[in-house]
N, C-alpha and C positions, 0 to 999 in steps of 0.2 A: 408548453413547459409542463413537465410531469408531476407528479405528487412529490417525489422524491426532492426533486430540484424547490419544491414550493416550501416543503416542510423544514430542508434544510437552510434556503435564504430566511425563513422567517428565526431557525436558530440562532443564525449567525448574526442578522443584521439587530437582535434583541438581545446580542450577547453582554450588553452593558445592563440588562435587567436581571433581578434576580430569578433564579431558575423556579422558582415555584411557580411565576408567571409562565417561563418559556414551556414547562411541561404539559399543563393543559392546553396550549395552541398546538402544541405539537400532537397530542394523541400518543404520547411515547408508547412503545410497544414493549411487551415484556422480553428481556434479554438475560441469558446467564449471569448469574450472579458472580462467577468467579470466571479470571479469563481462561484458568485450568480447563473450563468445559465449554468453551468454543469449539466449533466441529474444525477436524483437521488441520492442525495448526502444524506447519513445518519448522520444526527448530532451527532449521540453519537459515530461516529467513524470518525468523521472531526475535524483537530485540526486545530488552529490558526484564524486567519483573513479572512474573505471570500475578503476582498480589497486589501490583499497583491499582488505583483507583479506577483508571479510566483504560480501557485497553481501545486501539484503532486497528480496525481491518480496512488497508489502501489496498484499493484494486485497482492496478495499474497494466499500461502498455507501455515496452518502451519504445515504440514509433509513436506515440502519442505526443504531440508539441505542448498540450496542458499538462500532462504530466511531467513532461522537462522542465517546466517552467516550475510548476510545486517542487520537482527534487532540487532546483538552483536555488530556490528563492525561500524556501521553509524547512525542506527535511531536514538539513543539518543544524540550524536552530531547535529543531524538535527535539532532536537526537541530543545533543547537549544539555537542555535545559528541561527536558521532561523524561525522555526516556533511560539515559544515565543517570539522573536523579531517583529514579522510582515511581514517578508520578505517571509515565503513561507505558504500557506495554504494547509496544508497534508489532503488527504481524502485515509481512507485505504478501499480496493476493494478486499473482499473475491473472489477466484477463485481456487477453489478445485479441483485438477485433478482427473481423474478417476482411473489414476493408484495406487492412494494411498485410502487404505481402511477406513483409519479413518479423513481425513481431514476435510471431509463435517461435522462430528460430533463435530471435534474440531471447528469449522466456528461456528456451531449451537450455541456451549456454549459461545465461545467469545462474538457472537453478543448478546446473552443475557444478559451476563456480563456487555456490555457496555450499553446496557438499564437501568442497575440500577447502571452505574457511574463507572464501574469498568473493564473498558476494559483493560487498561494500566497494571494493577495488572495481570490479567488472560493472556493478552498477552505475560507479561514476563514469568510466569509461563509454559504455553504450549511450549514456545521456549526452555527455558531452558532445560526444562524435556523432548524434542523430544523423542530421543533413547528409555525412557521408555514405553511413552506411545503408542509410534507407534510399541511396541511389542506385548504390552498387550490387547490395545486397549479401556484402563481406563483412557479415558478423564474426564469421572464425578469425579474419583478420585482427579485428579492431579488439576484440579479446584475448588474441594472441599479443598484442603489442604491450598488454598488462602484466601478462602472468610470463613464467618462466616455462621452456618447452619441455619439463617434465611434469608441469601442473598442465600444460595443454592437452598431454598427450592422457591426462586422466580426465580432463575435463571432456573430450572426444570420443573418449571410450563410454561415458557417463552418457553424452547425448546419443551417441550409435544405438546403445541399450534400449532406447526409447522408455527407460523410466521414469524419466525427467517428464516427459509428455504426458504421463500418465498422473503425475503431481500435480502438472499445470490443469489438468483436465478436470480434476478434482477443485480448483479453485473456481473454473469457471461454472463447473456445475451448481457452488455455493455461491458464485455470483448471481446466477440464474435466479436461485431460490430468493434471493433478497432483491430480483428485480432489476439488478445491475444492466444499464442499458448505454451506457457512455464512462470514459475512464478522463480522470479518476473520480473514482466514487469511494467517498469514506464513510465506514459505519464505526459510530463511538458508540461503546457500551459503558456504561457508567450508574452502579447503584441500581441495578435493575432494570434500565430503563436503555432501549435503544435509539440514537438520534442518525439517520444517514444522510448525506450530503452530496450531492453529485456536483464535481466541477473543481476548479481550482480554487485557493483562499490564499491570501495573503500572513504570514507569520502574525504579525500582529493582531489581525479578527481571530485565528484559530488562538492565540494565546490568551486572548481575552476570553474565548467559548471555554478554554481547557480549565481557566479560572474557576470561572463559574460552577464548573462542574464538579470540581474537585470542593467547590467551598459548599454546595449542594449537601444540605443534611436529609 
């Protein structure tokens, strides 16, 4: 178990305690004071207010089963209760793992869809149909099933241009600087501190932790 997993486990297991006790246990590191200063944020896949008290960078792989579970069990409630209400600025980070044959292709298509305003629709299609396209490699067909022919023409052109791959590689480089080595990995930024957590989490645990961060003075 690496130090990031240990740190994250401590945070989440102690979420019911006051944050004055949590922070010293973690040895929380310095972090950007404002979400707007977090490096290389693609506005097409960032959600909520940059002025939110918490920023969350979620490093994800569309072919990762744990990422699918996090998406299905947690993300919608996070969006509804924290992102749209101005409490969390949520940043999707692509981190396709080398062990997954089609995860980079999926990231290219989702990133292209984001640039035409269709990220959430394609994200849902990719995660909900993960078992199917990871067997066949038919990412294009999975995305085409939820977009119009005009939208797919734009998405395919963006994928072919390789511009999306350059953006994905920036996320990978950033993840490496954070020492991310598994997905999902979430980096929480709040009030000058950084809390990394590697792995999935239930919505109830996440909610408790976010509420503790918001309450911290």
